[in-house]
C-alpha positions as CSV (number, residue, x, y, z in Angstrom):
1,M,101.4,95.5,110.2
2,M,104.8,93.8,110.0
3,R,104.2,93.1,106.3
4,R,103.4,96.8,105.8
5,A,106.6,97.8,107.6
6,L,108.7,95.4,105.5
7,D,107.1,96.9,102.3
8,L,108.0,100.4,103.5
9,A,111.6,99.3,104.3
10,A,112.0,98.1,100.7
11,R,111.4,101.7,99.5
12,G,114.9,102.6,100.7
13,L,116.6,99.9,98.6
14,Y,118.6,102.3,96.5
15,T,118.7,105.4,98.7
16,A,119.4,104.3,102.3
17,T,122.9,102.7,101.7
18,P,125.1,102.3,103.6
19,N,122.4,102.3,106.3
20,P,120.0,99.4,106.6
21,R,116.6,99.6,105.0
22,V,114.0,100.2,107.8
23,G,110.3,100.6,107.8
24,C,108.0,101.5,110.7
25,V,104.3,101.5,111.3
26,V,102.6,102.9,114.4
27,T,99.1,101.4,115.0
28,A,96.3,101.4,117.6
29,K,93.4,98.9,117.3
30,E,94.4,98.0,113.7
31,E,94.4,101.6,112.6
32,I,97.6,103.0,111.1
33,L,98.5,106.2,113.0
34,G,101.8,106.9,111.2
35,E,104.3,105.2,109.0
36,G,107.7,105.9,107.5
37,W,110.9,104.4,106.2
38,H,114.6,105.4,106.2
39,E,114.5,107.3,102.9
40,Q,118.2,108.2,102.6
41,A,121.5,108.0,104.4
42,G,121.8,110.9,106.7
43,G,118.0,111.4,106.8
44,P,115.6,110.8,109.6
45,H,115.1,107.2,110.7
46,A,111.9,105.4,110.0
47,E,110.8,105.4,113.6
48,V,111.2,109.2,113.8
49,V,109.2,109.7,110.7
50,A,106.4,107.4,111.8
51,L,106.2,108.8,115.3
52,E,106.1,112.4,114.0
53,K,103.2,111.5,111.7
54,A,101.4,109.8,114.5
55,G,101.9,112.7,116.8
56,S,100.3,112.5,120.2
57,R,98.2,109.5,119.1
58,A,101.4,107.4,119.4
59,A,101.1,107.3,123.2
60,G,100.3,103.7,124.1
61,A,100.2,102.6,120.5
62,T,102.1,99.6,118.9
63,L,105.2,100.2,116.8
64,A,106.1,97.7,114.1
65,N,109.7,98.3,113.2
66,V,111.4,96.3,110.4
67,N,115.0,96.2,109.3
68,D,114.6,94.1,106.2
69,S,118.2,92.9,106.3
70,V,118.4,91.8,109.9
71,A,115.3,91.3,112.0
72,I,111.7,92.2,112.7
73,L,110.9,94.1,115.9
74,Q,107.5,94.8,117.2
75,K,107.1,96.9,120.3
76,N,104.0,97.2,122.4
77,G,104.4,100.3,124.5
78,A,108.0,99.9,125.8
79,R,107.6,96.5,127.4
80,D,107.5,93.7,124.8
81,V,109.8,93.0,121.9
82,L,109.3,90.1,119.4
83,L,112.3,89.1,117.4
84,M,112.5,86.9,114.3
85,H,114.3,87.0,111.0
86,P,112.0,87.4,107.9
87,D,113.7,84.5,106.1
88,I,113.7,82.0,109.0
89,D,110.6,79.9,109.7
90,K,110.6,79.7,113.5
91,K,108.7,81.1,116.4
92,P,109.8,84.5,117.6
93,S,111.4,85.0,121.0
94,K,109.9,87.3,123.6
95,R,112.0,89.6,125.7
96,E,110.9,91.8,128.5
97,R,112.2,95.3,128.5
98,P,112.8,97.4,131.6
């Protein structure tokens, strides 16, 4: 799903500036429940669009959120975050969230 989120982020290449290009996919059991990208500066963020599309099905789902210029974030519920840069070949770090 991270690849899909990165592909979505690329859609904002010429319209999201000066904001970063961000894509987001909400999934549960490998099913896409909602997705979105930051379409234009001043518009809703990718996460908002994806979560609105997923609706109540987003509860307990996984959110893959990609900022194609900085980092990849994947959130499982509100507890785990995996961080890695798309251009760096190394293992992601895991951080516990409160």
